[in-house]
C-alpha positions as CSV (number, residue, x, y, z in Angstrom):
1,X,21.8,4.1,11.4
2,X,21.3,6.5,8.7
3,X,23.9,7.1,6.1
4,X,25.6,10.3,4.5
5,X,25.4,11.0,1.0
6,X,28.9,10.2,0.7
7,X,28.3,6.8,2.5
8,X,25.7,5.8,0.1
9,X,27.7,6.5,-2.8
10,X,29.8,3.8,-2.0
11,X,30.6,0.1,-3.8
12,X,29.3,-2.2,-0.7
13,X,26.0,0.1,-0.2
14,X,25.3,0.1,-3.8
15,X,25.7,-3.4,-4.3
16,X,23.4,-4.2,-1.4
17,X,20.6,-2.1,-3.2
18,X,21.2,-4.0,-6.3
19,X,20.5,-7.3,-4.2
20,X,17.8,-5.8,-2.8
21,X,16.5,-4.6,-6.1
22,X,16.7,-8.3,-7.9
23,X,15.2,-10.0,-5.3
24,X,12.3,-12.0,-6.6
25,X,13.1,-10.2,-9.7
26,X,15.7,-12.9,-11.2
27,X,13.4,-14.3,-13.9
28,X,12.6,-10.7,-15.6
29,X,14.9,-9.7,-18.4
30,X,15.6,-6.2,-17.3
31,X,17.3,-8.1,-14.2
32,X,19.0,-10.7,-15.8
33,X,20.5,-7.9,-18.4
34,X,22.0,-6.3,-15.3
35,X,23.1,-9.0,-13.8
36,X,25.3,-10.2,-16.6
37,X,27.8,-7.4,-15.6
38,X,26.6,-6.7,-12.5
39,X,30.2,-5.6,-11.1
40,X,31.0,-3.2,-13.9
41,X,27.0,-1.9,-13.6
42,X,27.3,-1.2,-10.0
43,X,31.1,0.6,-10.3
44,X,29.5,2.2,-13.1
45,X,26.6,3.7,-11.2
46,X,28.6,4.3,-7.9
47,X,30.7,7.0,-10.3
48,X,27.3,8.6,-11.7
49,X,26.1,9.0,-8.4
50,X,29.2,10.3,-7.0
51,X,29.5,13.0,-9.6
52,X,26.0,13.8,-9.1
53,X,25.4,12.7,-13.2
54,X,22.4,10.8,-12.2
55,X,18.9,11.3,-13.4
56,X,16.0,8.9,-13.4
57,X,15.2,7.0,-16.3
58,X,12.3,6.5,-18.7
59,X,9.0,4.5,-17.6
60,X,7.7,1.2,-18.7
61,X,4.3,1.9,-18.5
62,X,1.5,-1.2,-18.4
63,X,-2.0,-1.8,-16.4
64,X,-3.2,-3.8,-13.4
65,X,-6.7,-4.6,-12.5
66,X,-6.3,-5.6,-9.0
67,X,-7.9,-4.4,-6.7
68,X,-8.8,-2.0,-9.6
69,X,-7.8,-0.7,-12.9
70,X,-4.4,1.6,-12.5
71,X,-1.3,2.7,-14.9
72,X,1.5,1.9,-13.2
73,X,4.9,3.9,-14.2
74,X,7.6,0.7,-13.4
75,X,11.1,2.6,-13.6
76,X,14.0,0.9,-15.0
77,X,16.3,-1.6,-13.2
78,X,18.9,1.1,-12.5
79,X,16.7,3.3,-10.9
80,X,15.1,0.6,-8.6
81,X,19.2,0.1,-7.4
82,X,19.3,3.9,-6.5
83,X,15.8,3.9,-5.0
84,X,16.8,0.9,-2.6
85,X,20.1,2.7,-1.7
86,X,18.5,5.9,-0.8
87,X,15.4,4.2,0.7
88,X,17.0,1.3,2.7
89,X,19.8,4.0,4.0
90,X,18.2,7.1,4.8
91,X,14.9,8.3,3.4
92,X,12.7,5.2,5.4
93,X,13.9,5.8,8.7
94,X,13.5,9.4,8.1
95,X,10.4,9.7,6.6
96,X,8.3,7.6,9.0
97,X,9.5,8.3,12.3
98,X,6.6,10.5,12.9
99,X,4.0,8.1,11.4
100,X,0.9,7.2,13.9
101,X,0.5,3.5,14.5
102,X,-2.5,3.7,12.1
103,X,-1.0,4.5,9.2
104,X,-0.8,1.2,7.8
105,X,0.7,1.0,4.0
106,X,4.1,0.2,3.0
107,X,5.7,0.2,6.4
108,X,8.1,-2.5,7.8
109,X,6.0,-4.4,10.5
110,X,2.6,-3.4,9.3
111,X,0.4,-3.7,6.1
112,X,-2.9,-4.7,5.0
113,X,-3.7,-7.8,7.4
114,X,-1.7,-5.4,10.7
115,X,-4.6,-2.6,9.4
116,X,-7.4,-5.3,9.3
117,X,-6.4,-6.3,12.8
118,X,-6.5,-2.9,14.2
119,X,-10.0,-2.6,12.9
120,X,-11.2,-5.3,14.6
121,X,-9.3,-4.0,17.8
122,X,-11.2,-1.3,17.7
123,X,-14.5,-2.5,17.0
124,X,-13.5,-4.9,20.0
125,X,-12.5,-2.2,22.2
126,X,-15.8,-0.1,21.0
127,X,-18.1,-3.0,22.0
128,X,-16.1,-3.0,25.6
129,X,-16.5,0.8,26.0
130,X,-20.4,1.5,25.0
131,X,-21.4,-2.1,25.2
132,X,-23.5,-2.0,21.5
133,X,-22.7,-1.8,17.9
134,X,-24.8,1.1,17.6
135,X,-22.4,4.1,16.6
136,X,-21.3,5.5,12.9
137,X,-18.6,5.3,10.6
138,X,-17.1,7.9,8.6
139,X,-15.4,5.9,5.4
140,X,-13.4,8.5,2.8
141,X,-11.3,7.8,-0.2
142,X,-9.0,10.5,-1.9
143,X,-9.8,11.1,-5.7
144,X,-7.2,10.0,-7.7
145,X,-4.5,10.2,-5.1
146,X,-1.4,9.8,-6.7
147,X,-1.8,11.9,-9.8
148,X,-3.3,14.7,-7.5
149,X,-0.5,15.1,-5.1
150,X,1.2,18.7,-5.0
151,X,4.9,18.5,-6.0
152,X,5.3,22.3,-4.2
153,X,3.5,21.0,-1.0
154,X,5.6,17.6,-1.3
155,X,9.0,19.3,-1.4
156,X,8.1,21.5,1.2
157,X,7.3,18.7,3.6
158,X,10.8,16.7,2.4
159,X,12.7,19.9,2.9
160,X,11.4,19.9,6.6
161,X,13.3,16.8,7.2
162,X,16.6,18.0,6.8
163,X,18.0,15.7,4.2
164,X,21.7,16.7,2.9
165,X,21.2,18.7,-0.5
166,X,22.3,15.8,-2.4
167,X,19.8,13.5,-1.3
168,X,17.1,16.1,-1.3
169,X,17.9,17.0,-4.8
170,X,17.5,13.2,-6.0
171,X,14.3,12.9,-4.3
172,X,13.2,16.1,-6.2
173,X,14.0,14.8,-9.3
174,X,12.0,11.6,-8.7
175,X,9.1,13.8,-7.9
176,X,9.4,15.8,-10.9
177,X,9.8,12.9,-13.4
178,X,5.8,13.2,-14.1
179,X,2.7,14.8,-12.9
180,X,1.6,13.2,-9.5
181,X,3.6,10.8,-8.1
182,X,4.1,7.7,-10.5
183,X,3.1,4.3,-9.1
184,X,5.7,1.6,-9.2
185,X,8.3,3.6,-7.8
186,X,9.6,2.7,-4.3
187,X,9.9,6.5,-3.3
188,X,6.2,7.6,-4.1
189,X,4.7,4.9,-1.8
190,X,6.6,6.9,1.1
191,X,6.2,9.8,-0.4
192,X,2.1,9.4,-0.4
193,X,2.4,8.3,3.2
194,X,4.5,11.4,4.2
195,X,2.0,13.9,2.1
196,X,-0.7,12.6,4.4
197,X,1.1,12.3,7.5
198,X,-0.1,16.2,9.0
199,X,-3.6,15.0,8.2
200,X,-3.3,11.7,10.6
201,X,-2.1,13.9,13.4
202,X,-4.5,16.4,12.8
203,X,-7.4,13.4,12.8
204,X,-6.1,11.9,16.2
205,X,-4.8,15.1,18.0
206,X,-7.2,17.7,17.0
207,X,-10.4,16.2,15.7
208,X,-9.6,13.6,18.9
209,X,-10.9,10.4,17.0
210,X,-10.0,7.5,19.1
211,X,-10.9,4.7,16.3
212,X,-9.0,5.9,13.0
213,X,-7.1,4.0,10.5
214,X,-5.6,4.8,7.0
215,X,-4.0,2.9,4.1
216,X,-2.8,5.0,1.7
217,X,-6.1,6.6,0.5
218,X,-8.5,4.7,1.8
219,X,-9.4,5.7,5.5
220,X,-12.6,5.3,8.5
221,X,-13.4,7.3,11.6
222,X,-15.5,5.4,14.1
223,X,-17.6,7.5,17.0
224,X,-20.8,7.0,18.7
225,X,-21.7,10.8,17.8
226,X,-23.1,10.8,14.1
227,X,-23.4,14.8,14.4
228,X,-19.7,14.7,15.5
229,X,-18.7,12.9,12.2
230,X,-20.7,15.3,9.8
231,X,-18.7,18.0,11.4
232,X,-15.6,15.5,11.1
233,X,-16.3,15.6,7.5
234,X,-16.5,19.3,6.8
235,X,-13.3,19.7,8.5
236,X,-11.9,16.9,6.6
237,X,-13.0,18.7,3.2
238,X,-11.3,21.7,4.3
239,X,-8.2,20.0,5.3
240,X,-7.9,18.5,2.2
241,X,-8.8,21.3,0.3
242,X,-5.8,23.3,1.8
243,X,-3.2,20.8,0.8
244,X,-4.9,20.5,-3.2
245,X,-7.0,17.0,-2.6
246,X,-10.6,16.2,-2.4
247,X,-12.6,13.0,-1.2
248,X,-14.3,10.8,-3.7
249,X,-18.0,9.8,-4.4
250,X,-17.5,6.8,-2.1
251,X,-17.0,9.2,1.1
252,X,-20.3,8.7,3.1
253,X,-21.6,8.2,6.7
254,X,-23.2,5.0,7.7
255,X,-24.2,3.2,10.8
256,X,-21.5,0.6,12.5
257,X,-23.7,-2.1,12.7
258,X,-23.6,-2.6,8.6
259,X,-20.0,-3.0,9.1
260,X,-16.9,-1.8,7.0
261,X,-15.5,-2.5,3.9
262,X,-11.8,-2.1,3.9
263,X,-9.0,-3.9,2.8
264,X,-10.6,-6.4,0.7
265,X,-12.9,-7.6,3.8
266,X,-16.2,-6.8,5.4
267,X,-15.4,-6.3,9.1
268,X,-18.6,-6.1,11.4
269,X,-19.4,-6.0,14.8
270,X,-22.2,-8.1,16.3
271,X,-24.4,-6.6,18.2
272,X,-25.3,-9.8,20.1
273,X,-24.2,-9.8,24.0
274,X,-20.9,-11.0,23.3
275,X,-19.5,-8.2,21.0
276,X,-17.8,-10.7,18.3
277,X,-16.2,-9.1,15.2
278,X,-17.0,-11.1,12.3
279,X,-14.7,-10.4,8.7
280,X,-15.7,-11.6,5.6
281,X,-13.9,-11.7,2.3
282,X,-16.0,-8.8,0.1
283,X,-18.1,-10.3,-2.4
284,X,-16.4,-8.8,-5.4
285,X,-13.1,-10.8,-4.0
286,X,-15.1,-14.4,-4.2
287,X,-16.7,-13.6,-7.5
288,X,-13.4,-12.9,-9.0
289,X,-12.1,-16.4,-7.7
290,X,-15.0,-18.2,-9.0
291,X,-14.6,-16.4,-12.4
292,X,-10.7,-17.9,-12.5
293,X,-12.0,-21.3,-11.2
294,X,-13.9,-21.4,-14.6
295,X,-11.5,-19.7,-16.8
296,X,-8.7,-22.3,-15.3
297,X,-11.5,-25.7,-15.8
298,X,-11.3,-24.5,-19.5
299,X,-8.1,-23.6,-20.2
300,X,-5.8,-26.1,-18.3
301,X,-7.0,-29.1,-20.0
302,X,-5.7,-27.4,-23.2
303,X,-2.2,-26.0,-21.8
304,X,-3.1,-22.6,-22.1
305,X,-2.2,-22.1,-18.3
306,X,0.2,-23.9,-16.7
307,X,0.0,-25.7,-13.0
308,X,2.5,-23.3,-11.2
309,X,0.2,-20.1,-12.6
310,X,-2.8,-22.0,-10.9
311,X,-1.1,-22.6,-8.0
312,X,0.5,-19.1,-7.5
313,X,-2.5,-17.3,-7.8
314,X,-4.6,-19.7,-5.6
315,X,-1.9,-19.6,-2.9
316,X,-1.9,-15.8,-2.8
317,X,-5.9,-15.7,-2.8
318,X,-5.8,-18.3,0.1
319,X,-3.2,-16.5,2.1
320,X,-5.4,-13.7,2.0
321,X,-8.4,-15.1,2.8
322,X,-7.2,-16.8,5.9
323,X,-7.3,-13.8,7.5
324,X,-11.1,-13.8,7.6
325,X,-14.1,-16.1,8.8
326,X,-13.6,-18.0,5.6
327,X,-12.6,-21.4,6.4
328,X,-15.8,-23.7,4.4
329,X,-15.2,-20.9,1.5
330,X,-11.4,-22.1,1.4
331,X,-11.8,-25.6,1.5
332,X,-14.5,-25.3,-1.3
333,X,-11.8,-23.5,-3.6
334,X,-9.2,-25.7,-2.5
335,X,-11.5,-29.0,-3.9
336,X,-12.1,-27.1,-7.1
337,X,-8.6,-26.3,-7.8
338,X,-7.9,-30.1,-7.0
339,X,-10.5,-31.4,-9.5
340,X,-8.8,-29.1,-12.1
341,X,-5.0,-30.6,-11.5
342,X,-6.3,-33.9,-10.9
343,X,-4.3,-34.0,-7.6
344,X,-3.9,-33.7,-4.3
345,X,-2.8,-30.1,-2.9
């Protein structure tokens, strides 16, 4: 049940938000500092929220390199608590009500592997309907998506959702804290999904594309007619221009039989009479893991990297790779990790 602003500004709700914000982060210095005086900090935050004195604090800036290089603007721990209080109790449900099934990112019950399974299902359905892998794919990517999101357009979309004035003002404060949207904010993920929600409906309901999926700024359309996808591309360019976005140079149309690079895997339909769908890890992912293995082989004997770090990195990669046709590759990597650690895993 959605909570009102007054209900959010209570000790039980804010304390629950604090518990959510610290989950998996208790070893971090900022979390430990807040936790040392948790009851006092939560009580103070409740007062600041009730009196509407709260403003987002400064960012902690750092760069991540997976899956690509990005500057992350991480919020202070107090801001994470407030965002959980808002998102978990009112913002998430209200924003996601209109989202289509094939908008995959940052939602409960969806995510990367859900999107991959939907793509495989689309290919199977395409085969069952057309009995061939002959067809076409329009693959698109939005240029500098988070950095390019127009604040005025986003605020108009939020205003239409009829938030209480106090909550709407807080959300606008997050939006105006930087140009575009800050990577690292919980609210930013949902704002970005909302920003293209109307576009999702346009593709499905106006362009009538049956096989369409989007993960944040990365999306695909599958159709048997290349000329129709060329028409769709022109329409998509126009739609993006209307909200001050543009597609990047990765956008192109290619044969379905070539397969689709999406969410770290190359998924393709076998035109061999069975319509089998194969999903392989992208070459870049394999290349990076082999580089890690070489690095660990050199540094682990010198105590420059510890066992837990190696295991955590390998297990995360293995869990992701398991969603493709990768059994032999995973066994090969597992064996190399065993040899590096000199133990059975």
